[in-house]
N, C-alpha and C positions, 0 to 999 in steps of 0.2 A: 129598561130600554136596551141596554147592552146585551142582556140575555136573549131577548127576542131577535136581535140582529144575528147573534151566533147560531141560534136554533134555526132560523129561517134559511140561512145560507151555509149551513154546516157542510153539506156535500160539495158546494162550490169552493169554500175555503180549503177543504181537503184536496180537491182536484188542483186548485191553483198552487197550493204548497208543493204538490208533486211536480208541477211544471217548473216552478221556480227553484227547486232543489238543484244543487250542483252548479249554480251560476256564480257562486262566489260572493253571495250577499249574506247578511246577517238579518234574521227576523227579530224585530223588537215590537213592543206594544207602544204605539204613540197615538194620542188622541183616542185611546180605547180600541184601536184597530191594528190588525197585523200590518206592520210597515217594514219594508226591506231597505237596508242601507248597505253601502259599500264605502269603505274608508271613512266611516262616520257621516257620510252624506246620504240624505233621503233619496231613494230611487223610485220606488213604487209603494202604493198603499192599497189594501183591499178594503172596499167599501160596499156595504149592502144597502140598497135602496128599496123602496116599496115594490117597484116594477122590475128591477134588474140588479144584478151584481156587477160591480165595476172594479177594474184594476186601474188605479189612478197613477199617472206619471207626473211627478213633480215638475219636470221641465219638458213636458210633452210638446209644447209649442215649437221646440227646437228639433223635434224628430222629423224625419223625411216623410213618414206615413205613406208609403207606396200603395198600401192596401186600402187606404182611406177608412180606417177603423177608429181613429181617434176623434173624440167628441169634446167640444168645449162646453162646460157647464156654466151657465150664467156669464158673469162679467170677468171671470178669472183671466189673468193675462198669460201665465206660463203653464199651468196645469192642464192636462187633457186626460180623458178616461177612455178605456176600452170596455164596452158593455157586453154582458153575458146574461143569458136567462136560464142556463142549466150547467151542471157539472160536465155533462156529455159534450156540450159545445166548447167548454174550456179544454177538455182533453183533445177534441178534434182540431182545435186551433193552436195546439201547443207550440208548433214550430214558429208560427207567426208571433205568438206571445214572446217566446225566447228571443227571436230576432229583434223585436222592439225593445225588450229589456236590455239586451246587450248594447244596443245603440244608446239607450238612456244612460247606461253605465259609462260609456265612452264620452258622452256629452258632459256628464258630471265630472269625470276624471279630467277632462280638458278645462273644466271650470267655466263652461259657456253659460251665459245668462241672457234672457231677453232684456231689452231695454224697456223698463216700465214706462207706460204711457203717462205723460204729465197731464195735469188738468188743462193746460193750454192746448193739448192735442185734441181735446173734445170740442166739437162745434157747439156754439151757443145758439140755440134756436132763436129765430127772429121774434117769436112770441115772448120769449124770456127777456130779450133785449128791450122789447117794447114795455113789458111789465116793469123792468128796472127803471126805464125812463119815466114812467108814470108814478112810480112808488120808490123813491130813494131809500126809504126805511127798509123796504123789502130787499133792495140790492145790498144794503149794509148787513142785513141778517144773513143773506146768502154768502157774501164775502167772508163773514165771520165763521162759517162752517169749515171743518177740516178739509184739506184737499180731497181726501177719499170720499167724504160725504158729498162734496161738490160734484165729483166725477160720477157718483151713483145717480144723482139727480139729472145731470147733463145727459147721461146715457139713457135714463128712463124717458126723459122728455123727447130726446132726438129719435128714439125708436118708433114714435108715433108717426104714421104716414101722413095723416091729415092735420092741417093747421088747427082745426077745431079741437081735435083730440089732444094736441100738444098744449093748447090753451087750457083745456079742462084738467089735464094732468098738473100743470103749473098751479092752477087755482086750488086743486085738491091738496097739493103738497105745502101750500103756504103756511098753514098753522104749524106744521112740524118743523119747517125751516125757521120760523120765528122762535121756536123752542130749541133750536140748535140740534135737532135730531136728523139722522140720516134716513135715506129712503127705506131701508130695511128695518128701521127702528120705529117707524110711524105707527104700527099696529098696536 
């Protein structure tokens, strides 16, 4: 898997290394990916995906993002990515990349962190409250989940726009919740 990643995005990795050179960071290999640190703190990570190459900012949610180029992937709270489809695009956007990386380094140096959302910050859909009322055993199973697993389900249920969809999602998740599994562990 790692070889395919490196082969597929070889030109983009090379172009990004050129852009990041001279910014005072150290390249390390973390999670099998080129990761740049400053003062021992993670600043950015290069990630290859099927459709695009990304420069991930560990504390991206704290960056100002005047160019609106940072994207939140999934439910992550702090991290954001900048997406690219070619080495040429990386070279063309070098000034923007450097500006964002410098700001990320300043955020890290200042020790800034986002306040993680607590489970109580997530709304509990009416359909789930109703299910808990009808089935106290199900409520106990949900309450026994770790806070992170609870947040995953609450987010999944709440993102459905229609009540019928929320109810269907709850129904579909019940067996996994009884098993103590999180939303992403169900499959």
